[in-house]
N, C-alpha and C positions, 0 to 999 in steps of 0.2 A: 516329614511333611510339615511345613508351617501352617499358622491359622490363616496368614494372608495368601498362601498357595491354594489351600483348601477352599477358601472363600472365592478366589478368583476362578478355579475349576467349577465350582457350584454355580456362580454367576454365568459363566460361558453356558453351562447346560441349561441354565433358566432363559437365556436370551431367544427371542423369537428371531426367525430370519426370514428374509424377502429376496426373492431371486428376480434380477431384471437383466437387461442387455448391457445398459451402461448405467454406471453411477458417475455423477459429477459432484466434486466437493467445492462448494462456493457458488452463490448466485449473484456473481458480479458480471460485468459486461462478458468476458470470456466464456464463463461457464453457461451463461443463459444463451448466448451466441451459438455454442456448440450444441446445445440441448435443441435449439430451433431448426439449426442446420440437419441434424440427425431426423427430425421427422419431417422436415421437407423432403428429404430424400427416401425415407422409408417411414411411413405412417405407423406401420404394425411394431416398430421397434420400442420396447419399453426403456423409458428414460428416466432416472431420478436424480433430482437436484437437491443436495442437502446445503442449508444455509445455517451459519451459526446465529445469525442475529435473530431478533424476536419477529422481524418481517424482512421481504426483500428490501433491499435499500438501507435498513436500519445502520449497517455498518459501512455503507460506501460513502467515501469521502474524497471529493476531487474539486478542482477549480471551478468549473472546469470549461475549458475551450476544446471542442471536438471537432475533428476533421471527419466528415460524414462518409468517408470513402468506404469503409466496410459496411456501414448501414445501408449503403445505395446497394450493395452486393447481396445483403442478407434480405432486403425488403425495399426493392426498387421504388415502390409508391409510398414509402415510410412517412413522406411530408404530407399526405392527404390522409394519413391515418391516426390523427389525434395523438402523434407522437410528441411529447413536451419538448423534445429537443429542436423542434422545427419552429418554436415560438419566437427565438431570437436569434436571427443571425448577426454575425459581427459587422458592424457598420464603420466602427474606426478602429485602427491599431496604433499603438504608441509604446515606445520602449524609452524609459526615463533612466538616466545615469544620475544617481543622487549623490549631493554632497551634504554635510550637516544642514546647511540653511537652504539650498537651491537644487535645480536641476538642468539638465541638458538632454535635448531630445535626440536620440540616435537614429538618422536618418535612414530610412527604410531602404533606399537604394543600396545601401553598403551591405545589406543582408543578402545571402542567396534567395532566390525567388521561392524555394520551398519554406521559407520562414515567414512568409506572409500568412496573413489568417483570413484572405479573402475567400469566400465559399464556405467558411466554418462556422460554427453556432457554439454559443455559450448557454449554458443551463445547469440545473441540478443533475447530476449524474446519478444520484440515488432515485431520483424521479424517473429519469430513463431507464434503470434497470427494473422499476416497478413495472413500466410499461413492458418492457421485454418479458418480464415474467407472465405479464397477461397474456400476451403473444403465445409465450410457449406453452401455458396451460390450455390455451384455446385448441392449440394442436395435440394436446393429450400427454404433455410433460407432466409428471408428478413432481411438484416442487413442495418441498418440507422445510420451511423456516424453522428456527429453534431448536434444530437438531444438528449438533457440531459432529463432523467425523474426528473420533478420538483415536482410532487405533485401525491399522492397515490389516487386512488379511491376505495371507499368501497360501497358494496351493502346494502339493508335495513336491512340485518343482522349484519353488520359490518365486513363482511368477505372482504378481498382485492379482488378487481374486475378489476384491471388494473392501469393505471398510465395517468398523463396529461405531455406532453412534455413542455418544457420551452417556454414561449412567446418569440418572437423574434421583435426587434425595439422598445423596450422601453428606453426612455432617462433616464439620471440619475436623473431627478427629478420626473420620475413616468409617464411622459405624453408619448402618443404615437407619434414615428417618422413616416415619410412618408412610411418606408417599414414596418410598423408593422404587424405582423403576429401573431395570437394567437395560443398557442399551440394546439396538437391534442390529443383527448382522445383516447386511446388504451384500448379497453375492452378485457379482457383476462379470459378465465376459470381459469388459474394459471398465477401467476407472480413470476419470480424468481429475487432475490436481488443477483447481483453480481458486487456489487459497488467496490470491494476492500476494503482496511483498512480504516474503520472509514468513511463509506460512510453516506451522511447526511439523506437520507431516510432509511437506516438501522437503524440507531439512533431512528428515529420515530417508527420504527417497534417494536424495543427492548423495548422502552418505552411503547408503546400502548397495546402490549400484554404481557408484563412483561417477557420478554424472558430470562432475567439475573437473576431472582429470585433464582435460584438453582446453580449459577456457580460464580466463582471468578470474579472480575471486569477483563476487557481487558486492558493490558498494550502494550507499544509500543517502537520501536526503530526508531530513524530517519536515513533513508539510504541516503547518498549522493554520486554521482557518477559522474565520468569523463570517456571519451572516449578517448584514444591517439593513434595516428599512433606513433609507435616506431622504433627506429633504428634497422634494421634488424639482426644486429650481437648480439642484445639482445633477439630478439624474439624466442620464443619457442612454437609453436603451441599446444595448449592442456595442457599447464602447469598451474597449478591452485595452488595458494599461499592463506592462511590465516593467519591473524596476530593478537595478542591480546598484551596487556602491555600499553608500552608508546605510544601515549603521555597522554592517559587517566588516567594513573595510577598516574600523577601528581595531579590529581584533585578530587581523589576519585571517578571518575565515570568510567564507564565499558562499553566495547563493543569492536570493532575491525575493522581490514581493510580487504580488498580481492584485489587479482591481478589475473585476469584470462586471459590468451593468447589465444584469440579467432581468427575467421577467419581474412583473408585479411590483415595480419600484425598488427592487433589492438590489444590493451589492455584495458580490462575494469577494472577500479580500482575505489575503493570506500570506504567509511567508515561508520559503523553503531555506533550511540551513543544510549544508552538506555536512555529513556526519563524519568526515574525516578531520574536523578540526583537532588541533594540538592541544589548545588551552584547556585545562580541566574546569576552569571558572566560568566558560561560556555556558550560558542559558538561552537555548533557542526560542524558548518561550518569552523571555524578556526580551530579547533582541526584537521578536515581533511586536511586543507591545511598545517598545521605544519607536520603532519604524513608524507606527501609526501617530506619532508626534511631529513627524515631518511636515513642514508647513504644507506641503502640496496634498500629502494624504489626508491630514486634518481637515482640510478645507472640503473635502468631499464628505467627510463623516460628521462635520459640524451640524448640530441640530437632529442627528440621525440617533438610531436606537440598536443596539446589538441584540439579535434574536436567537442566534445558535452560534456553538462552538464546536471545534472537534480537532483531531490530529491524526497523522497517519504517515508511516515511512512510504518513500518513493524507491524505486528501483533507480539507479543511475549510472550502472555499469555498461551500459550499452552494449553493441554487437559482441564485442570480444569476451562479454560476461555471460553470453547465453549459453548454458550447459547443453549436454547431450539431453534431448527431448522426450525420447521414447525409451522405455524398459520393459521387460515382459509383463504383459498385462495392464501397462498404465503409461501416461504421458503427462508432460508438463505443458500448462497453457497459460496464457496471459502474464500478469505480472508474477505468477509463480515460476515462471521461467525468465522475465525480465526484458520485455520489449519496449521500455520507455524510450521516446525519443526525447533526450535532455534539452538540446537547445530549442526544440519547438515546445517543450512542456506539455506532451502528449503521449498518452499510451492507450487511450480507449479503442481507438481504430485498429492499432496493431493487436491489442489484446483479442479484440473481436474476431479479426481475420485468423489469428492462431486457433481459436476454438472452431471456427468453421473448417479449417483445414484439418483439424484433429477429427472433426466429425466425418468427413469425407473420407478419410483414411479409415475409422472405425467402421462406418457402414458398408464400406468394400470388403473388409476383412470379415465381417459377419455374414455378409453375403456370399463369400467364398467357403464359409462354414468354419471359420477360424474362431479361436477365443483364446485369451491369456498370451497372445503372441507379442512379439516387439514390433511396433509401428514403424518400420524404418522408413516408409515412404512418407509418413507424417514429416520427419525430422527433414527429409530430404526436400520435401514442398514447401516447408518455411524456408529453407535455406535457398530456394529458388524463386522465391515470391517477392513482391512489392516490400514485404517487411524487411528483408534482407537488403534490398536496394536502398530503402530509406535510412536503415541504421548503418549502414557501411559508409554514407556520406558523412556522418557526425560521429563516427566511432572515437575520434581523437579530440572531442570538443572539451569533454568532461575532464579528462585525465590533463589536457594541456593547462585547463584553469586551475586544478588541483597541484600540478606541479610548479606552475610559473606565477602563481597568483592571478587575482581576478582583472587586474589592468593588462598585463603583459599576455597572460594566457587568454584573455577574451579575443586580442588581437591576433594571436597565433591560431587559435581556433576558428576565427573566421576565415583566416588565410587557408587554412587546411581546408574547410567546408567550400570556400570558392573553388580550390583547385579540384576538389573531388566532383564538385558540380560541372565543371568543365572537362572532366575525366582525364587531368592531368596529376592526379593525386599521387603523394609519394607513397612506396610500399612500405609505409612505417605503420605499426599498431602499438599505441603506447600502452603500458602497463598500469594496473592497479594495485593499491596497498589495502589490505582489508581495514576497515574503519577504526575497529578497536585498536588496531596495532599503532595507530597514528597518535593516541593520546598520550601526553607527555607527564612527568612528575609535576606536582603541585607546586613544590619549591622553585620551579624554574619560573613562575609566573606570580604576578601579583592580583589578589582578588579583584574582581570587577565590582564597580559600584554602580549598580543598575539604579535609574530613578524608581520611586515609590510610584505605584498606579494611582492615578487621580479619580478612577470611578467612573469617569465620563468617556474618554476615549481609550484609556488602558485599565485592565482589570488584573486582580489576583487570580492565581491559578484555580484555587478551590471554587471561588465564584464564578469562573468560567467554565469549569467542568458542570457545573450545576445546568448550564446550557447545553449540555451534550446529552442531557436526560439519560445519563448514565444509570445502571441500576445491575446490582449482582445480588443474588439470595446471600444473605448475611452467614447463614450456617453451612458453609460448604468448604472443602479443602481450598487453600491458597493456590492460585493457579500459577503463580510466579515463584518458581522454584530456585532456592539459593543452594547449589551444589555443596559449599564449604563455606560455612559461617565465619570461621576462623581467618580464612583467605579473605572474604570479604573485608573484616576488620583490619588485617594486616596491610592490605593492599590497596583495596578500593579506597578505604579511608585515610590510612595513614601515610601511604605513598601518593596517592592521586587526589587526595582532598575532598573524597565523597561526591563525585561527579553526578551519582545517580540522582541526587537531591536537586541537580540543575538541568539535567538533559530530559528529564521526566516531563512532559507537558502537562501532567494530570495531578502532580503531587503525591505519587504513589509512594516513594521512598523518602525515609527520614532517617538521620542518625540522631538517636537521643542520647545526648551525653549530659551525665551528671557526677556531681564530685563524688569521688571514693567508688564509682561503679564502673565496670565495664561498658564501651559504648554499646548501644543496642540499636541493631539494625531493623527498623520497622517497617512493616509492607503494608500498606493501605489499599489491598486489592481490590476494594469496592469502588475506588476511584478510576481504575483502569479503563482507558478508552481503546485497549487493543492496538495502539500504534506500533508496538513492536521495538521501539528504540532501545529498551534495556536488553533485549535479546541481541543486540548488533553492537551497542556502545560500551557496554561493561568491559573494563579492560583486560579481565582474565576470562572472560566468556563464562563466568560463574552464575550467570542469572538465565534460566530457562523459561521462556512463556509456553505455557501449554494452554489448553482449550478448558474454559471453565463450564459450568452448567449452562445448557441449552438457554438461548434467549438472553443471556447474561451480556452487559457491555452497554455501548452507547444506543441510543436511539434517534438518530440523526433526522430531523425534519428538513425535507427540501435542501439537503447539502449534495 
């Protein structure tokens, strides 16, 4: 028996345990909506929410324009309950197609009615989640921020039976520091995975229970966001703008920008780059910084001040990438399952609804005396809900653009969405290719010369990371695991040109090349904003994102 095995067995025996009815991994819109609905149905249920961020909302990042459909169901009177979402209804909706120096407005009448933002709200999703957490705690939900779920527990039949939270006080060399505290075992009748896009435990559940056997692979975009205090002369509360075209049109990549005039004189702006790009020299971060120099965007930011920064991947696979949702003892909800409506750039309402449907299924199962069973009625309920109706209308939009390019693809996507809206859609479901498989060799492309940041509109990555208020305990194991260092050098660097140094929006990865020495792959894990891009885009799937010590990562304010 090795020392590591003995220590693990000793740690397990030292762990405290806590029983509950339901444990929910993730304090985002899906997890909190599930917790609230469980207590609305049965106030006696013991419900635990684990959140890896230092507080609820610390790791929540979205544009966001929110369809209130699910909130209306969860709290019919939410507009009169001091919910921050109610503060800024959308008043104007614009879609710009950008060229390098100009723009054209895409007329709204060309878009299907469901693309309208009438009746929607723009707000900080982090603050909305903080409000949801207050409602949950008021109902008796136990919310534990700073406690990542690090390991899944299984019963003797192989069903999920709970989780173990992350150990605290582990040094970088694996030894126990003076403040060492083993994680707690939380035993539950049912476990909900609400980790958001590309959750590390969700990945393991998909593999263990083969949840993606009958669906397309999930694909992603990287969303990068800044929050600005802008000149009152240009501020128009409730105005929503989306852009496509330049600058991604120059590199054969696709995605787009957003500009949302939110509460308190602030504008949330950001940029999403689809991660299926082929050119390894593309830098999503620098594409975002370049986009801000477009005359129409720069005019909004002139005289303003950037106050926050962050990044997070977004599910873009759509309906055909939704996996099997339930398995013995557990289920996937929200972005762990992948319910984002890509053309609408919205996923909060579908995430919330999925959490509510899972809660209803669990409450019924527990009332019937069951535990650790497979919630087949939850899976069926989602596929019979308005989530399915909405996502089926847009299922070919993302793959059409990915296959045919932004110009032709957008036209074809629009035709397909209109046909499905009019219920004359063709019986075609387009397929996806995994993002890392799309990356091509560096020798097929010339390096891209991005402009240097000017410190006024555009900024270097490390300066911007400081505005994410990211913090990790210095002496802890690196949570970004490289499975094979030699493969990383021979392939990621020598074949693909080291794309990790460009796709990461936080400057985590560096190739240090010195004369007479082997190239060194350096990981600055303290910079990590938990976006998960490396876990997705590494061409060999050689980097694995795992949970760091609780409370580590970004501390997003008002994002």
